[in-house]
N, C-alpha and C positions, 0 to 999 in steps of 0.2 A: 504494500499500500504505499508506494513512493508518493503519489499524489497527496494522500491524507497526510503524511508526514510534512509535506511542504505547506499544507493548509494549516495544520497545527502550528507550524512555525510562524505563519502569518498572523494568526490570532494571539500567539504568544508575544509577538512584537508589538502588536496593538495593546496588549496588556501593559507592556513595559512603557510604551508611549504614554498611555493613560495615567500610570503611576507617577511618571515624571511630571506630568501635568498637575495632578493633585499636589504634589510637593511644591511646585513652582509655577503656578498658572500664568504668572505675568511675564515668562520669558518669550523672547520674540519668536522662538520655535513654535509657539502655540497661539500665534495671531489668528490663524485661520480657524482653529478649534473655538477660540473665544468668539469670533465673529459668528460662528455657527450656533453657539450658545445664546448669543444676544439675539440672533434671528429667530431662534426657536421660541424665545420668550416673547418677541414681537408678534409672532404667529399665535401663540397660545399663552395667555397670561398666567396660567398655572404653572408653567414650566420656568419657575424663577431660578436663578443661578444656583442658589444653595441646593434645590431639589435636584437639578440636573448634575451638579456636582457629586450629589450623594449616589446618584445612579451610575455615573462614570467611575466613581471610586469602587463601587460593587464590582463592576466589570474589571476594573484594574486588578482586584484581588482574584477574581475568578479565572481570568484568562492568563493561564500560565501552563507550560507544557505538563508539568506533573499533574495538575488538576484535570486538564483535558484528557491525557492519556489514561489516567485512572478511571475516568469516566467512560472513555471509548473502549477500554478492555473488556467491558461487560458484554459487548456485542461482536457479532460476526459480520463482516462487511463483504459485499460482493460488488466490485467496481466494474464488472463487465457490462451491466445494463443499467446505466444510470437513467433516471427518470426526471421529468420536469415538474416541479412541485410549486403550485401556486400558494402564496402566503398572503392573506388578507389579514393585516395587522391592526391590533387596537392602537389607540392613541391617548388613553386616559392618563397614563404616567410616562415619564421619559424612558425611551428605549424599552417599552414593555414587550415589544416583539422581537427583540434581538435574540433571544434564546431559540425562537423557531427558525430564524435566519442561520444561527450558528449550527444548530442540529441538522438542518437540511444540507448545508454545504458540507459539514464534516461526515455526513452519511455517504456522500459521494454523489448526491444528486444535485440538480441545477435549481437554485431558488428563483422564481419569478415573484418579485415583491411588490405588493401594493400597499403602500403605506396609507396610514390614516391621515386626513388632512390636518388633524391635530399634532401629528408627530412626523412630518415628512422632510425634516432637515437633518437630524442627528444620525439616524441609521444610515442613510446614503453617505453622509460624510464619513463615518467610521469605515464603511466598506470601501470607499474610494481611497482612504488613507491606506488600507491593507493592499489594494490593487496597485497604488504607486510604489509600494515597498515589497511587493511579492509577486514574481513573475508567473504570469498565467492565471492570477486570481480572478480576474475579471471575467473569465469563462465560466465561472461557477455561479454567477448571479446576474440578474438584471433587475432594474427598478422600473416598474411599469407605471407610467402616468396616465395611461388611457384605459381601454377595455383590457382586462387580463385574458390571455387566450393561449392555446398551445400546452396546456397543463395536463399531466397525467394523473395527478392527485393534488388535493387542496387541504390546506390546514386554514381555518377561518375562525376569527375571533371577533365577537361582537355581543349586541344586546340579545335578550330573548327574542324580540321582534326580528331582528336581522338573522339570527340563527335559524328561524323558521324559513326564511327566504333562502338561506344558504343550503339548507337541507333539500329543498326543492330544486334549487338551480344546479347543484352539485351532485344530484342523486346518481348519476351514472359513473361517477369516478370515486375511488377510495378517498375518504375524507375524515378529518377530525373537526368537528363543529364545537365551538365553545360558546357558552351562554354566561349570563350575569351570575357571578358568585360573590360571595363576601366572607369575611372571616370573623370569629368569636373569640372571647377570652373567658376562662372559667377562673373565678378567684375564691380563695378559701378564706381570706381574712387574715392569713399569716404572712402576706406579702410585705417585703421591705419597702421603704419609701423609695429606694433605687429601682426596685421592681416595678412600682407604680409608675415611676417616671418613664421606664422603658415601655410599659403598657400605653402611656400616652403617645410615645414614638410610634408604636405599632399602629395606633389608631389615626394618627394625624400626620405621619410622614406622607409626603406628596399630597397634603390637604386632605388625606382620607379618600383619595379617588381611586385607589387600586383595589383589585379583588383580594389581596392579601392584607389590607387594612381592616383592623377591628372596628366593626360597626355596632357591636352588641357585646355586653359583659353580663355574665351570670354571677350574682354575688349571694352570700349567705344573708340571712335576714338581719343579724347583728352588724352587718358591715357599715362603717361610717362614710358616706358618700363625700363628705368634706376632704378626705384623703385623696380622692380623684382630683377635686379642684386644686388642692395644694400641689399635687404632682404635675398639674398642667401649667404652673407658673413659668418654668423655664421655656415653655413654647409660646409665650406671649407674642413672639414675632409673627405668628400666624396672622394676627388681626391687622398687620401692617399691610397684608395683600388685600387690596380693595375687593377682589372677587370673593375672597374668603369672607370678609368682614360683611359684605353685602348678603351673602348667603345665610350667615348667622342671623342677621337682622331680619331678613325675609322669613326664615323658618320660625323664628321666635314669634314674629307677628301671626304667622300661619297657626302655629300651635295654640296661641292665645286666643285666636278666633274660634278655634276648635274646643276651647275650654279645657285643654289638656294641662296637667300639672307639670311645670317646668322648674328644674333646677339650673342655675346658671351664674356665670362669674364673668360675663362680658368677653369671654373666650371661647368657652364651649357650652353646649346645652346638654343636660342630662334629662332623658325622658324615659319614664317607665312605660315600656312597650314590648309586646310579645314578637314584634317583626325583627327578623335578622338584620334587615337592611334599614340604614338611616341615612338622611341627607347630609350634605357637607356641614361640618361644625356641630353635628348632633351626635351623641353617643347614647344608644339605647341601653336600658338596663332591665334586669328581670331577677327577681328573688327566686332561690330554690331552697328546698328543705333536705334533699337527698341526692347525693352525687350519682347514685346508680340510676335513679329515676331520670335525672338530668342527662346521662350519658345516653339512656334509651331514647329520650326525646330528641337528642342531636342526631342519633343514628337515623331517625325518620327524616332528617332534613339534609342529609349528606349531599344531596344534588345541589344544594344552595350554598354549602360550606366549602371554602377553598382551604383553610386551615384553622387549627384551635390552638390557642396560646394559654399557657398556664403551667403550673408546676408538673403535671403529668404530661404535658404535650410539648409544643414548641416553646422554648424558654422566651420569657419577657424580652422585648427588644430585638428578637431574631426574625419576626415575621417577614420583614422585607429583605432578608439575606438568605435566600433558599440556596442549596447547593445545585450543581449542575444537574443532578439526577432528581431533583425535587420537580416533577412536571406539574403544569397546570392541570386542574381537574383530576389529578391522579392517573391521567392517561399517558403512557410511555410513548413519548413522541419519537424517540430515536428508534424504538422497536417497530413502530408504524412504518418509519422511513426505510428501514433496512430490508423490510418484507415486501416492499413495493415490487 
């Protein structure tokens, strides 16, 4: 798999480039990347520099030969019959579709990429950087601005409504279709202040727009919700984003009109609600009596849950730092790709 080794080397070099950027972003060598980050924010007001840099730092850590080879060693690849895989990417958080791109290219297939209009700058920039520094890399992908065609399989991510459209439109080809999901946290009451601050990070990193963001917490009846407000104080910067602040104001007004009980501190809204999903700036909570009963309840909602945070699950603060083998919706993307 000489080609794969070259591709791994290309992504490894990107990881090193991003690592240097995170350490010294103002160096002249990163002028084009800084310009891309600025343009991404102008295109999408949720893509503030700190959030984009958080995403870049994540990929700087993951993209190294050791990580990539350890991941790939779990699969058997056949490079004799590569397929063209159409990728319809989400754009809710920066670089959210990059894992699908990475998986498709390293599987030996060609990625035909349809970026979301909300995130159409960053991924093409990174792929172009690899192409400029890796011979032949540009043969393994294309970025489609118009109608996507000529594909043998599809991986598409979108809302529940768009998923129904995707299922109909791509019914004749192998596909992975992803829908809305969200994440939850289970608290025992024994959490440290540091763990609760990490929980707020899980909830409000990327302004809470990702499927791995916690939008619902389950708490024992004796839990003091003031601890959540105290833990949110280091994240006061959120409200400096006009889009976030306007969302909090809007949903507060809406909840008041619905005569729902709200707990708030001008930064986040806490609402007792059975729903797993909550709007921007809102964190739903629900009391529980028995962990076994709660686990049974969540088992019945697995189609809506991306991940669970807590002492017995993903550690607090790690929801937005999945490993390469932590696949969206629990569907092994690489296994799908190598079997095409």
